[in-house]
C-alpha positions in Angstrom: 131.2 127.9 102.9 128.6 125.2 103.2 125.2 125.6 101.7 122.0 123.6 102.4 118.3 124.2 101.9 115.3 123.5 104.2 111.7 123.6 103.0 109.0 125.6 104.7 106.8 122.5 104.8 108.3 119.3 106.0 108.0 115.9 104.2 104.9 114.0 105.3 105.3 110.7 103.4 106.9 107.9 105.3 109.1 105.5 103.3 110.5 103.4 106.3 109.2 102.7 109.8 110.5 100.5 112.6 109.4 100.1 116.3 111.3 99.4 119.4 112.3 100.7 122.9 114.8 103.5 122.0 114.5 105.5 125.2 115.1 102.6 127.5 111.7 102.7 129.0 110.5 99.1 129.1 106.9 100.1 129.7 106.5 101.9 126.3 107.3 101.4 122.7 108.4 104.1 120.2 108.3 104.3 116.5 111.1 105.6 114.3 110.1 106.8 110.9 112.1 108.0 107.8 110.5 110.8 105.8 112.8 111.3 102.9 115.9 112.7 104.6 114.2 113.3 108.0 114.5 110.8 110.8 111.8 111.1 113.5 111.2 109.3 116.8 107.5 109.1 117.6 105.5 108.1 120.7 101.8 107.3 121.0 100.3 108.4 124.4 97.9 105.6 125.5 95.9 108.1 127.6 95.2 110.7 124.9 95.7 108.5 121.8 97.8 111.3 120.2 101.2 110.8 118.6 104.0 113.2 119.7 107.4 113.7 118.2 110.2 112.9 120.7 113.1 113.8 118.3 113.5 114.9 114.8 116.7 115.4 112.8 117.6 116.0 109.1 120.2 113.6 107.7 120.6 115.7 104.5 120.5 112.5 102.4 118.1 109.8 101.2 117.3 107.2 103.8 117.0 103.9 101.9 116.3 101.5 104.8 115.9 101.3 108.6 116.4 98.5 111.1 116.3 98.0 114.8 118.3 95.5 116.8 119.1 94.9 120.5 122.1 93.2 121.9 121.5 90.3 124.3 120.9 91.6 127.8 120.4 95.2 126.8 117.3 97.3 127.5 117.6 99.7 124.6 117.3 99.2 120.8 119.7 100.6 118.3 118.8 102.0 114.9 120.7 101.0 111.8 120.4 103.5 108.9 121.4 102.9 105.3 121.4 105.9 103.0 122.7 107.2 99.7 126.0 108.2 101.4 127.5 104.7 100.9 127.7 104.2 104.7 125.9 102.3 107.3 125.3 104.3 110.5 124.2 102.9 113.9 122.3 105.4 116.1 121.3 105.5 119.7 118.8 107.8 121.2 120.2 110.0 124.1 117.6 111.0 126.6 119.9 113.6 128.1 120.5 115.4 124.7 117.1 114.6 123.3 118.7 113.6 120.0 120.2 110.7 118.2 123.9 109.9 118.8 126.1 108.2 116.2 127.6 105.1 117.7 129.3 103.7 114.6 129.7 104.7 111.0 131.1 102.4 108.4 131.8 103.2 104.7 131.2 100.3 102.3 130.7 101.8 98.8 130.2 104.8 96.6 127.5 107.5 97.3 124.2 107.5 95.5 121.4 105.0 95.2 123.1 102.4 92.9 121.9 98.9 92.2 125.2 97.3 93.0 125.9 99.3 96.2 124.5 97.8 99.4 121.9 99.8 101.3 118.6 98.8 99.8 118.1 95.9 102.2 118.9 95.5 105.9 118.5 92.4 108.0 119.7 91.4 111.5 120.0 88.3 113.5 117.2 88.1 116.0 119.8 87.8 118.8 121.5 91.0 117.6 124.8 89.3 116.7 125.1 90.0 113.0 123.8 92.6 110.6 123.5 92.1 106.8 123.3 94.9 104.3 122.5 94.1 100.7 122.3 95.7 97.3 119.6 95.0 94.7 122.3 93.3 92.6 125.2 91.0 93.6 126.7 92.7 96.7 126.0 91.7 100.3 128.0 92.6 103.4 127.8 91.0 106.9 128.9 92.9 110.1 129.4 91.1 113.4 128.0 93.0 116.4 129.5 92.6 119.8 130.4 94.5 123.0 133.8 95.6 124.4 135.0 95.5 128.0 133.0 98.7 128.7 129.8 97.2 127.3 129.9 99.5 124.3 128.7 98.3 121.0 131.4 97.2 118.6 131.1 96.3 114.9 133.6 94.2 112.9 135.1 94.6 109.5 132.6 93.6 106.8 132.5 90.0 105.6 131.6 89.7 101.9 128.7 87.5 100.8 128.6 88.5 97.2 126.9 86.4 94.5 127.4 87.2 90.8 124.4 87.4 88.4 121.9 87.7 91.2 119.1 90.1 91.8 117.8 90.3 95.4 114.1 91.0 96.3 114.2 90.6 100.1 116.5 89.6 103.0 115.5 88.5 106.5 117.3 87.2 109.5 116.3 83.7 110.7 115.8 82.8 114.3 118.2 80.0 114.9 118.7 80.5 118.6 122.4 80.7 119.5 123.5 78.8 116.4 125.5 80.6 113.8 123.6 83.6 112.4 121.7 82.8 109.2 120.0 85.0 106.7 117.4 84.1 104.0 117.5 85.9 100.6 114.8 85.8 98.0 116.6 86.2 94.7 116.9 85.2 91.0 120.0 84.1 89.0 120.1 85.8 85.6 123.3 84.3 84.3 121.5 82.1 81.7 119.4 85.1 80.6 122.5 87.3 80.2 124.1 84.8 77.8 120.9 83.8 75.9 120.4 86.0 72.8 117.1 84.4 72.0 115.4 85.5 75.3 114.0 82.0 76.0 115.8 81.7 79.2 114.0 84.7 80.6 110.7 82.8 80.3 111.8 80.0 82.6 113.6 82.1 85.2 112.5 81.3 88.8 113.0 82.9 92.2 115.1 80.9 94.7 115.5 81.0 98.4 119.2 81.2 99.4 120.5 80.9 102.9 123.7 82.7 104.0 
């Protein structure tokens, strides 16, 4: 027996929002929002000015971050979802089923919102070639995105980009054209603070910009 609960009134606060062309219609843009555990696809009608819900689904988990990316030559955007499940999930909207379809699901860590488990930060190469998922502290994983012979999305095994004694504040993908994918991380190194009993090292700590 499996038990779950649904509230009478849905969550209204939005903690993540991304935009893109998820339905494949090049003439319109949609917005995907995360409301706690609920993932919604919204569309704003330019004629009426009203926002309508195209699709809504409950993930039964805490959505930590959202990201959109598009493979080169594709007309649709994919959605990368990081949650407290310890997995990264890539979703694609199906116009026939009017729902999200899971394209890939990769497990990378323990469940829960932990500071050393990736999921707090998501970044993608602007060309849609690589995806980086990072934790607040130390751990970062890079996935290579590609296509197979049937033009379906494929994802590689994770490449580790960990850095000890580091706290990350933000991660973004840098537009380098078709050079090797590069990511920029804003972080601090607290190794000196960790080994300084006087606390003086903390006063001189500085944020650094690191490129991966």
